[in-house]
Each structure stands twice: as structure tokens, then as C-alpha cells.
C-alpha positions, 0 to 999 in steps of 0.5 A, spaced: 439 606 415 441 609 422 436 603 425 439 598 421 446 600 423 443 600 430 439 593 430 446 590 427 450 593 433 445 590 438 446 583 435 453 584 435 453 586 442 448 580 444 453 575 440 459 578 444 456 577 451 454 570 449 461 568 447 464 571 453 459 567 458 461 561 454 468 562 455 467 563 462 463 557 463 469 553 459 474 556 464 470 554 470 469 547 467 477 546 466 479 549 473 474 544 476 477 538 472 484 541 474 482 540 481 479 533 481 486 531 477 490 534 483 485 530 488 486 524 484 494 525 485 494 527 492 489 522 495 492 515 494 487 510 494 488 502 494 484 501 488 489 505 484 495 502 486 499 498 481 503 492 482 510 493 480 514 494 487 519 498 483 514 503 480 516 510 482 510 514 480 506 518 484 502 512 486 508 509 489 507 511 496 500 507 496 503 501 492 509 500 498 504 502 504 498 497 501 503 491 500 507 492 506 500 493 510 497 486 507 504 483 508 504 485 515 497 483 517 498 476 514 504 475 518 500 477 524 495 472 522 500 466 521 503 468 527 497 467 531 496 460 527 503 458 529 502 459 536 496 454 535 497 449 530 505 448 531 508 442 534 516 445 534 517 450 540 521 454 536 516 455 531 511 457 536 516 462 539 517 464 532 510 465 531 509 469 537 515 474 535 511 475 528 505 477 532 509 482 536 513 485 531 509 485 525 503 488 530 507 494 532 510 495 525 503 495 522 500 500 527 506 505 525 505 504 518 497 505 519 498 512 523 503 514 517 498 512 511 492 516 515 497 522 515 498 521 507 491 520 505 493 513 503 487 508 504 489 501 507 484 495 506 482 493 512 484 486 510 490 482 506 490 481 499 487 475 495 494 472 495 496 473 502 489 470 504 490 464 500 496 463 503 493 464 510 487 459 508 492 453 506 496 454 513 489 453 516 489 446 513 495 444 517 497 442 524 503 439 527 510 437 523 506 439 517 504 445 519 512 447 522 515 445 515 510 449 511 510 455 515 517 456 516 518 455 508 513 460 507 516 465 512 523 464 509 521 466 502 516 471 505 521 475 508 525 475 502 520 478 498 519 483 504 526 485 504 526 486 497 520 490 497 523 495 503 529 496 500 526 498 493 522 503 498 528 505 502 532 507 495 526 510 491 521 512 495 521 520 496 516 521 502 521 521 508 516 518 512 515 512 508 522 512 507 524 512 515 519 507 516 522 502 511 529 503 513 527 502 520 523 496 519 529 492 514 534 490 520 527 487 523 525 483 517 533 481 516 533 478 523 526 475 522 529 472 515 535 470 519 531 466 525 526 463 519 532 460 516 535 457 522 529 454 524 527 451 517 534 448 517 533 445 524 527 442 522 528 438 516 
């Protein structure tokens, strides 16, 4: 009888040890899962960016940075193109201003994004690339009109994006960048409107 009781005691002990080991494994797995989830939230990547400019989720800093960077890169490329293909001297001068101002803003944004582990693509979005490809086909007066129309519309969108960021974004560095850049974008819009009206 004592032998049987000892046998059952050994079996119960083995089962308890196995159960504890299993629970420990589960806890380790849960900890790893939590760490992975945390990494996903803090390491922003352009592939996970949402499209809504008014989004205020944890992805919003990346949303703003990626959109602003793509728009800035497009402005630089189109500004360079304007200096080559435009006919009107004012349009050429506007293009030069775009290259200068947006190159500076792009550099500042890239520095901030790097410090926030936000991945900025090395090229413009598909939508912006389509604008660039379309403009490459035009020269002279046709380029001038199309380019300045685009600059008016594009800077209105940029101002909306940056105003939304200045109000909704919680990251202080990106908020400061948005606030600092807004007056420049408004100045660009005023210039674009004046030139566009002049060449109609």
C-alpha cells in the first residue's frame, strides 16, 4: 500500500512540474509578443502609414512625415523641371524658390524622422510621381500654366496637411516643424496665385 501511495505521489509531482514548465513557456511567449507589439508601435514604417491626414492614432507622426516628405521631394523635382522647361521668367524663379525652400525643409524633416525611427521612402509616392511624369511632357507656355495651376492646388493641400499636424500631432519636434513651415507654405501659395493670375 505504501508503495502504491509513493508511486502516485511521484506521478503527481511529475505532472505538477510539467504544468509549471508549460506555464513558464506561455509566460515567456506572452512577454515576447508584448515586446513585439511595443516595437510595432514605436518603430514607425511607411508601409503601415494610414492615408487619412486627420488620423490621430499612434501612426499619425509617420503619416504626416511620409506625406510631407513625398510632397517636398515632388516640389524639388518639379522646381528643377520648371527652371528647365518654363518659358515665363517668373515661373522659372518660382521653381528656383521651390528647390531652395523645400530642399531645406526636406533636410530638416529627414533629421527629425530619423530621430523618431520613422522610415521615409527614398522616392515620391506614386501619385506625386504621376504629377512629375505629366509635367515632363510639357514645355513653354503649356508648362507654365499647368505648373502654376498645380502649385496653387498642391500648396493648398500642403497647408491643410501642415495645419492639421500643428493642431493634432503630439510629437513636439514634428509639431514645431509643421508650425515653422506653415508661413513658408502660405508665402508659396500667395506667390503661386499671383503668378498664375498673371499668365492666364
